[in-house]
N, C-alpha and C positions, 0 to 999 in steps of 0.2 A: 305742487304748491297748494296750500290750503288757504282759502279766504277766511277772513275773520268777521265778516259781516254779510248780511243777506244782500244779494244782488237786487236790483230794482224789480225784476220779474218775480223773484222769490218773495220779496217784501209785499208785492201786490197780492200774490197767492195767499200769503199768511193772513191777510185781512179780508179776503173774500168772505161773503156770507156762506153758510154751510151748503146751500143748494148750488151756488155758483162754483164753489171749490170742488164739490162732488162731480159736477159736470166737467170741470177741467181735468180731474183725475180720470174720469171715464173716457176722455179723449186719449189718455195715455194707455190705460188698460181697462178692459171691460169687466174685470172681476169685481164684484160688489164687495167681497171680503177684503181684497187688496186695497180698494179705494177707501173703505171704512177705516182700515188700519192707518193709512197715511193721513187721512183727515184727522183722526184722533190724536196723532202725534204732533200736530201743528201747535205752535209756530216753529219753523225751522230757522236756526241761526245762520246756517250755511247750506249751500248746495250739497256738500258732502254729507250733512246730516240727513237731507232728503234722500240721497242715494242709499245711505245706511238703512233708513226706514224701508226703502224699497226692498233691499236685500232681506231684511227681517220678515217683511210681509210675504215675499216670494217663498221663503222657506216654510211658512205656515200654511200655504195654500193646500187645500185638499184636492183630490182628484176632480170633484165637482166644480171647485173654484177654477181649476185649470181649464176644464171643459168650457166653462162660461167665458173665460178670457179668450180661448182659442176660437170660439164661435164668431168673434169680431174680426178675425184676420182672414183676408182673402188668400186664395192659393197663390203661390209664387208663379209669376208670369201672367197673372190675371188680376191686376190691382182693381179695387172696387171703383166703378165709374163715379167720377166726380169727387174722388177722395185723393186730395193732393198728398196726404201722408203716405198712403200705400204706394202711390206712384213714385214719390221721392225715394222711399225706402227700397223699392224694387227696381230702381233705375238701371241696374245691371242687366235686366231682362229686356229693357225697352228696345234696344237695337240688336237683340239676338236674332240669329238666322231663324227662318221659319221652321227648319228641321229641329232646332233646339227647342223652340217654343212647343212644337208638337210632342217632342220627347218629354218635356216637363209636364205637359198635360197628362200623358200616359203615366208617368212616374207619380205625379200628384194623386191620381186616381188609385193607383196601386197602394200608395202609402195610406190614403184614407180608408181603403178597404181593409188594410192590415191593422191599423191602429184606431180607426173610428173618428179621426179628426184630421184637420188640415196639417200638412207638413209645415212646421214653423222653424224658421232660421232667421237670425239677425242678418238681413240681406244688405244692410247699409255697407257700401264699399265693396261688395262682392260682385264678381262677374256672373253672367248666366251660367257659364261652364262650371264655376266654383259651386254655385248652388245646386246644379245638376249632380255634380260629383258627390256632394254631401248627401243629397237625397238618395242617390244610388247606395251609398255606404250605409246610411241609417235604415234603409228598408230591411236590412238583415238583422237589426237589433232586436233583442227580446223586449217585450212591452215595458217592463219596469225600468230598465236602464234608459230606454227611449223616453219615458215620461220624465226622468230627471234631466235628460238633455233638453227636452222641451222647456222645462222649468228654467234652466240656465239661459236658454235662448230668449225666452220671454223676459227674463230679468234684464238681459242686455238691451233688448228693444225698449223696455221701460226706462232704463237709464238714459238712453239717447233722447227719448221723448221728454223725460223729466228735465234734462239739461236745457232743452228748448223752452220748457215752461219756466225754469229758473232764470233763463236769460231774458225772458219776456217776449220771446218770439212765439210763433204758432206752437202751442204745447204738444201737438201730436207729430 
């Protein structure tokens, strides 16, 4: 179902001053280029328009832009202290067995050594085991295909966070 008018949260976002709007977008994604593209496309008539702008901006991100965005994401299993967004998104690891948490730490380190950045997955709704299995599988990917998987996963995370912004709840 496609809405025909801006939700209250989206309407508020549309009229924010540039500085405030950029701050809200940086809560969604740390890429300066991505945030600039979404800011420049305001106002958004619908959440679907906002999501489409996200998709377009994601496709245009350079390797450096992706690196900038990834730097703001904590490793799976270790949400940033005091960050309710990462804790909420990584809820599937919260009650994981200590053995699984230890294995995720090892796998995260191996991934970071291989690819030079944190393992990124849209963790919302996934169990710890599902995230571990995805990490194990992706460790064997060549760098270029893995970069595109990361781009896709980041786009999914952004859409979830943008939905919260459009609804008028915590944007991140």
